[in-house]
C-alpha positions in Angstrom: -16.9 -8.4 2.0 -16.4 -8.5 5.7 -15.9 -5.3 7.7 -12.4 -4.7 9.1 -11.2 -2.3 11.8 -8.7 0.1 10.2 -6.3 -0.2 13.0 -6.0 -4.0 12.3 -4.5 -3.1 8.9 -1.6 -1.1 10.2 1.6 -3.0 9.6 -0.1 -5.3 7.1 2.2 -6.4 4.2 1.3 -5.1 0.8 2.0 -6.9 -2.5 1.4 -5.9 -6.1 -1.0 -8.0 -8.3 2.2 -9.4 -9.9 3.4 -10.8 -6.6 6.1 -8.2 -5.7 6.4 -7.2 -2.1 5.6 -3.5 -2.0 5.8 -2.5 1.7 3.6 -2.2 4.8 0.5 -0.2 5.6 1.4 2.8 7.8 -1.9 4.7 7.8 -5.3 5.0 6.1 -6.3 8.4 4.9 -10.0 9.0 5.3 -12.2 11.6 3.5 -15.6 11.9 5.0 -16.6 8.4 5.9 -14.6 6.7 3.1 -11.0 5.6 2.7 -9.4 7.9 0.2 -5.9 6.5 0.2 -3.3 4.4 2.0 0.1 5.5 3.2 2.5 2.6 2.5 6.0 2.6 4.1 9.0 1.4 2.1 10.1 -1.7 4.0 13.6 -3.1 3.5 13.8 -5.5 0.6 10.6 -4.2 -0.9 10.2 -3.2 -4.6 9.1 0.2 -3.3 12.3 0.8 -1.4 14.3 0.1 -4.5 12.2 2.6 -6.6 11.9 5.5 -4.2 15.4 5.2 -2.6 15.5 7.8 0.2 11.7 8.4 0.5 10.0 6.7 3.4 7.0 5.6 1.4 4.2 6.6 -0.9 0.4 7.4 -0.9 -1.6 4.8 -2.8 -5.2 5.8 -3.9 -7.8 3.4 -2.6 -9.0 2.8 -6.1 -5.8 0.8 -6.8 -6.5 -1.6 -3.9 -7.7 -4.9 -5.3 -8.0 -6.9 -2.0 -7.5 -6.7 1.7 -7.5 -9.8 3.9 -4.4 -11.2 5.6 -2.4 -9.0 3.1 -3.2 -6.1 0.9 -3.0 -6.5 -2.9 -2.7 -3.4 -5.0 -2.6 -2.8 -8.7 0.9 -2.8 -10.3 -0.1 0.7 -11.5 0.6 2.0 -8.0 4.4 1.6 -8.6 6.0 5.0 -8.8 7.0 5.9 -12.4 10.1 7.8 -13.4 12.5 6.1 -11.0 12.9 2.9 -13.0 
C-alpha cells in the first residue's frame, strides 16, 4: 500500500462498502504514530446526514476503514445505530 500524506485525505469523499455516500473526511485522529480514527462530516445528501440529523458528523474507528485511494471505503458497520 502506498504512503499518503494525511492532509491529502481531508475533504475526500467516503462511501460504505455497500456503495452509499457517507460523507467527507474532516480530520484524522492520531494516537502515537498511528491513525486511531477519522472524523467524518455529514455532507448534504449523504446517508450519514439522514441518520444523524442535526449532528455535524461522526468519529469512525480506523479498523472500519477498508480502503483509501481516490475515495475512502468504510464498513457498513460504521453507520450509527438507533437512529434508523
